[in-house]
Every structure is written in C-alpha cells, then in structure tokens.
N, C-alpha and C positions, 0 to 999 in steps of 0.2 A: 319633481312635482309637476303634475299636469296643470297648465295655466294658460289663459289667454288674456291679453290686455287690449281694450278698445278705447281709443281717444277720439272724442266726437263720435262719428259713426264709422271710423276706419279701424280695421284690424291691424294693430301696430306690432304685437308680439305674440308668438305662438311657441309654446314649449310643452309638447305632448309626446307620450310614448305610443306603443302599438295598441293600447286599449281604447284610443280615441282617434276618430277621423274627422278632420275639419275641412269644410268647403266654404269658400268666401265668394259671394257674388256682389260685385261693386255696381252701384246704381248707374244707369244710363238714362239720361233725360232729366228734366227739371223736377218732376214729381216722383221719380223712382226712389226706392228705399234700399239701402244696403242690407244684405241678408247673410246670416251665418248659419250654416247647417252643421250640426254636431251629431255624429254617430258614435254611440258608446257600445263597444263590443266585448269588453272585459270588465270585471269588477275594478272599480277605481274611485279615487277622490279627485275632483276637478274644480279649479278656481276660475271664476270669471270676474275681472275687474273692469268696470266701466267708468270712464271719466268723461262726463257729458259737457259739451260746450253749449252755446245758445242754439236751441231748436234742433238738437240731435234727433235723428230718426233711425231706428234699427229694428230688424226682425230676427228673432232666433227660432230655429227649429231644432229640437233636441230629441233624438230617437234612441230609445233604450231597448236593446235586443232581449230575446228570451233568456231568462235565468240570470240576469245581470243585476248587481247591486251597485249603486253609485251614490256617493255623497257629493252634492253640488253646493259650493259656497259662492255666493254672489255678493259683491260689494260695489255699490254705485255711489259716485260722488260727482260734484260739479254743479252745473247750471240747470238748464231746462231740456226736456226731451220727451219724445214719444217712443215707447219700446213695446214690442210684442214678443211674448214667449209662447211657443207651442211645444208641448211635451207629448210624445207618443210612446206609450209603454206597451211592450209585448208581454207574453205569458210569463208568470212567475218573476217578473222584474220588479225592482224596488228602487225608487228615487227619493232620497232625503234631501230637501232643499233647506239651506240656512242662508238667510238673506238680510242685509242691512243697507239702508241708503240714507245719505245726507245730501240732499239736492235742494235747489231753489224751488223747482216746480216740475212735476212729471205727470204724464198720463201713461198708464200701463194696461195692456190686455194680456191676461194669462189664460191660455187654452190648454186643457189637459184631456187627452184621449187615452182612457184606460182600455186598450184594445185587446188585451190578453187576459186569460183566466188567471186569477189570483195576482194581478198586477196591483202595485201598492205605491201610492203617492203621498208623501208626508212633507208638508210645507210649513216652515217657520219663518215669519217675516216681521221685521222691526223697522220703524222709521221715526225720525224726528222731523216734524213738518214745520217749516218756516213760512211757506206760502201754500198754494193749492196743490194737492196731490189726489189723483183719481186712479182707482184700481178696479178693474172689471174682470171677474173670474168666471170661466165657464168650464165646469168639470163634467165630462161625459163618461159615465160607466157603460161601456159598450160590451162588456163580457161579465159573466157570472163570477161571484166571489172576489170582485175587485174592491179596493179600499182607498178612500181618500180622507186625509186629515188636513184641514186648512186652518192655520192659526195666524192671525194678524194682530200685532200689537203696535199702536202708534201713539206718539205724544205730540200734541199741538202746542206751539209756542209762538210768540210774536204775531205774525200775520198768517199763521198756519191754519190749514183747513184740509181735512181728510174725508174722502168718500170711498167706502168699500161697497162694492156690489158683488156678491158671491152667489153663483147659481150652480146647483148640483142637479144632474139629470140622471135618472135611472128609469129606463123604459120597461115596458111589459116583458115578463119572462126573464129578465136579467136578475136572477135570484142570488141570495146570499151576500149581497153587497153591504158595505159599511160606508156611510158618508157623514163626516163630522165637520162642522164649521164652528170656530171660536173667534170672535172679532171683538176687540176692545180698544177704545180710544180714550186716553187721558187728555182731556181738553183743558188747558191752562189759559185759554183765551175766552173772549166773548163771541168768537166766530162760530158759525154753524158747521157741524160735522154730521155725516150721515153714514149709517150702516144699513144695507139692504140685503138681508139673507133670504135666499130662495131655495126651496127644495121641491123639485119637479119629479115626483115619484109615481110611477104607474105599476108598481109591483108591491105585493104585501110582504113578501119574504125578504125584508131588508132591515137594517138598523140605520136610522138617520136622525141627526139632531143638530141644532144650531143654538148659539148663544150670541147676544149682541149687547154691548154695554158702552155707553158714552157718559163721561163725567169725570169728576176728580176722584182722588183717593178718599176713602171714607173717613169720617171724623174718628171712628174707632181705631183705624190703622194709625192715623197721625197721633192720636192721644197715647196709644200704647208705646210708640217709639219715644215721644217727648217725655213720657213719664219716667224714662230711663236717663233723663238728664241731657237729652239731645235737643238742639235748637230746632225750630220749625224748618228753617232752610236745609239743615243737614238731614232732618227726617224726610223731607221731600226728595232730596237727592238720593237717599238710600232706597226709597220706594221706587223711584224712577230707574235706578240701576237694576234692582231686582226684576222689574217689569220688562226691561229691555234685554237683559242678558239671559233670561230664562230660556232653556231649550237650545241655546246656541253653543255649539261645540268647537267651532273653528277658532283657533287662537288669534288669527289676524282680524277676524270680524269682531271678536271680543275686545281686542285692543282698540279697534276703531270706535266701537260703541263707547268704551270708557273715555277715549280721547274727546269725543263729542260731548259726553256728559260733563267732563271737566271744563269744556269750552263754554257751555251754556249755564252750568250751575257751579260756579267757583265758590 
C-alpha cells in the first residue's frame, strides 16, 4: 500500500511503489516551512497520515499527470498546525480525496488547479471540531470541461468553531465546466461558525451551484428516530454517524471516525 506518515512537520515514513514519486524539502531558517512534493504517475490509492504537534507547519504539492486516477485518503490527528495543499491536475486526470481530522486547532489552505481538459477533482472532508478550525479553498478551472465537487461536513462540540471559505473560479471561454460546493456544519455549541461560498464565473456555458447550512439536526429527523423507541442521545449519535461517514470509502478513515464518535458520544 502506498503510504506516508508525517509527525509534526517531518516526513517519518515512506512506503510507495513506482506509481508515486516523493520529494521532501526540509526547512532552512527560522520561518521556513517543510515541503512535500508528490508526483502521481500511475493509477493508485495513496494514504497520508499526519500527526500534528504544537504549531506544525507543512506544505504539500500533489501533481497528477494526464489520464491518471487516484484515490487519496488523508487522516490528520494531534494538536495544532497550519497546512497547505496544492493540487495540480492534468488532462483527463481524476483525484478523489477522502479526508478526516481530529485535531485541537488548524488552519488549512487548499488550492486546486484544474489545468487539463476534463480534469476532475472530488473532495469529501469530515471533521469534529473542539477548537477553532479554518479552511480556505481556491478552486481554479483553468481548462474546459473540468469538474470540481467540494463537500465539507463538520460537527462542532465543546469549544469548537469552524470557518469554511470556498471559492471557485471559472474565467471567460472556459466552457463546459461543473463546479459544485456543498458545505454543512452541525453546531452543537453556542459558538459562531461561518460558511462563505463564492462562485466567480465569467462564462455562461457552465454548471455551478453551492449550498451552505449551519445548525442542528431538524426536529423532524430527531422525532422520526425517537419514535422508533430510541433515546435522544442515541438518536443524535446515529445522525452524527451518518453525517460523518457518508461518502467515505477508506476503511481506516471509517474506523477513525467511528472511534472518535464513540469517544465523544458514549
């Protein structure tokens, strides 16, 4: 199995075959940031495990060549950090991201460059927020018939606070593109959460939509489950489980999600 493990901001373990090339640039100087460059040259599944310490800082660049399909599973655990992911997709390439994190606090920037014709980026992200988490997305449709589907599901508990800012860009004459955003936060606190969906589109021949929802589960959902003889707490746990595991295919990530649900909702 193709896998890398990062502890703090240091690359500790690499296990990859000839479908992936890894380059690691260690920081030099007080304010420099470690960088990991990943070139994907054959169809593959690839796991990234991050274990953040206090104030971890790391940049990823993930390049996906022409006609390549990759499933990317990202699991982030630990303390606090700032992480940047930059995805560059060439023609007819497809990147499916399945991601979960359980951290104290994090700031992330996600940059997606759909550089090739019919490039496809599908992103499924889940988080349980204990403190402040900020996510800033920039999706650039740089070629015709490119597709992006961004789905973010977060649950706020304790001192949790989530901010999603998702911006999709389709310039003039970049026709036939699809840009979808779906952002939902289940806020079980009195803290303020934010979703800022943005569609910057300068072309008529595209399909683009976004949805944004912050709140608790509906009374109808809770009533339906409780009417089957299930307690309020168990009903809430069932809905949270469905909310977080939907669209996740990787067994390790599913196991981690369920472990965290058991930790917070016993």
